C-alpha positions as YAML, in Angstrom:
chain: A
units: angstrom
residues:
- id: 1
  name: PRO
  ca: [-85.75, 162.49, 56.85]
- id: 2
  name: ASP
  ca: [-89.28, 163.25, 57.80]
- id: 3
  name: LEU
  ca: [-90.21, 160.24, 59.93]
- id: 4
  name: GLY
  ca: [-93.03, 162.27, 61.62]
- id: 5
  name: GLY
  ca: [-95.25, 161.97, 58.42]
- id: 6
  name: THR
  ca: [-95.70, 165.79, 58.20]
- id: 7
  name: VAL
  ca: [-94.46, 166.23, 54.61]
- id: 8
  name: PHE
  ca: [-96.08, 164.89, 51.48]
- id: 9
  name: ARG
  ca: [-93.41, 163.25, 49.34]
- id: 10
  name: PRO
  ca: [-93.66, 162.50, 45.57]
- id: 11
  name: ILE
  ca: [-93.73, 158.96, 44.51]
- id: 12
  name: ARG
  ca: [-93.33, 158.09, 40.98]
- id: 13
  name: GLN
  ca: [-94.97, 154.73, 40.33]
- id: 14
  name: SER
  ca: [-92.89, 153.92, 37.30]
- id: 15
  name: VAL
  ca: [-89.65, 154.28, 39.26]
- id: 16
  name: VAL
  ca: [-90.92, 152.07, 42.15]
- id: 17
  name: ALA
  ca: [-92.03, 149.45, 39.68]
- id: 18
  name: LYS
  ca: [-88.74, 149.45, 38.04]
- id: 19
  name: ALA
  ca: [-86.77, 149.17, 41.33]
- id: 20
  name: MET
  ca: [-89.11, 146.51, 42.68]
- id: 21
  name: ARG
  ca: [-89.33, 144.67, 39.35]
- id: 22
  name: VAL
  ca: [-93.03, 144.61, 39.35]
- id: 23
  name: SER
  ca: [-95.69, 146.13, 37.10]
- id: 24
  name: GLN
  ca: [-96.86, 149.78, 37.49]
- id: 25
  name: SER
  ca: [-100.33, 148.63, 37.99]
- id: 26
  name: ARG
  ca: [-99.07, 146.48, 40.97]
- id: 27
  name: VAL
  ca: [-97.57, 149.59, 42.62]
- id: 28
  name: SER
  ca: [-100.63, 151.47, 41.91]
- id: 29
  name: GLU
  ca: [-102.78, 148.82, 43.62]
- id: 30
  name: SER
  ca: [-100.48, 148.55, 46.54]
- id: 31
  name: LEU
  ca: [-100.31, 152.29, 47.14]
- id: 32
  name: GLY
  ca: [-104.08, 152.35, 46.90]
- id: 33
  name: ARG
  ca: [-104.30, 149.66, 49.57]
- id: 34
  name: LEU
  ca: [-102.02, 151.53, 51.90]
- id: 35
  name: VAL
  ca: [-104.23, 154.51, 51.54]
- id: 36
  name: ASP
  ca: [-107.40, 152.56, 52.12]
- id: 37
  name: GLU
  ca: [-105.86, 150.92, 55.16]
- id: 38
  name: GLY
  ca: [-104.74, 154.35, 56.52]
- id: 39
  name: TYR
  ca: [-100.99, 153.86, 56.33]
- id: 40
  name: LEU
  ca: [-100.62, 156.61, 53.70]
- id: 41
  name: ASP
  ca: [-102.47, 159.89, 53.36]
- id: 42
  name: PRO
  ca: [-102.74, 160.88, 49.68]
- id: 43
  name: GLY
  ca: [-101.86, 164.52, 48.57]
- id: 44
  name: ALA
  ca: [-101.90, 166.46, 45.37]
- id: 45
  name: ARG
  ca: [-100.24, 165.38, 42.14]
- id: 46
  name: ASN
  ca: [-96.81, 166.86, 41.67]
- id: 47
  name: GLY
  ca: [-95.99, 166.89, 38.02]
- id: 48
  name: THR
  ca: [-95.85, 163.25, 37.00]
- id: 49
  name: SER
  ca: [-95.73, 161.93, 40.61]
- id: 50
  name: ASN
  ca: [-98.46, 161.37, 43.20]
- id: 51
  name: THR
  ca: [-97.63, 162.67, 46.70]
- id: 52
  name: TYR
  ca: [-98.29, 160.65, 49.84]
- id: 53
  name: ARG
  ca: [-97.63, 161.33, 53.52]
- id: 54
  name: LEU
  ca: [-96.94, 158.37, 55.83]
- id: 55
  name: ASN
  ca: [-99.52, 158.16, 58.61]
- id: 56
  name: LEU
  ca: [-97.47, 157.06, 61.64]
- id: 57
  name: THR
  ca: [-100.35, 157.81, 63.97]
- id: 58
  name: HIS
  ca: [-102.44, 155.06, 62.36]
- id: 59
  name: TYR
  ca: [-99.46, 152.62, 62.57]
- id: 60
  name: ALA
  ca: [-98.68, 153.47, 66.18]
- id: 61
  name: ILE
  ca: [-102.40, 152.98, 67.29]
- id: 62
  name: GLU
  ca: [-102.51, 149.60, 65.53]
- id: 63
  name: GLN
  ca: [-99.35, 148.50, 67.27]
- id: 64
  name: ILE
  ca: [-100.63, 149.52, 70.59]
- id: 65
  name: VAL
  ca: [-103.91, 147.71, 70.02]
- id: 66
  name: ASP
  ca: [-102.15, 144.60, 68.88]
- id: 67
  name: GLN
  ca: [-99.81, 144.67, 71.88]
- id: 68
  name: GLN
  ca: [-102.85, 145.09, 74.25]
- id: 69
  name: THR
  ca: [-104.71, 142.30, 72.54]
- id: 70
  name: ALA
  ca: [-101.81, 139.98, 72.95]
- id: 71
  name: ASP
  ca: [-101.45, 140.60, 76.72]
...
């Protein structure tokens, strides 16, 4: 698995919605929020899927800031 966030992976919203038992619009909104908050980087469309890359740098920085703020 690419845990370094270097590869864009296709995400089919309809598949995620079915697996999570939520509406496709809910999945779309949630993915959009993750993009807006910097956790996902959007890529090109891949057929019927959107592609995203996990932004671990953003997550790591947020964790460090949270930890330093708590100290």
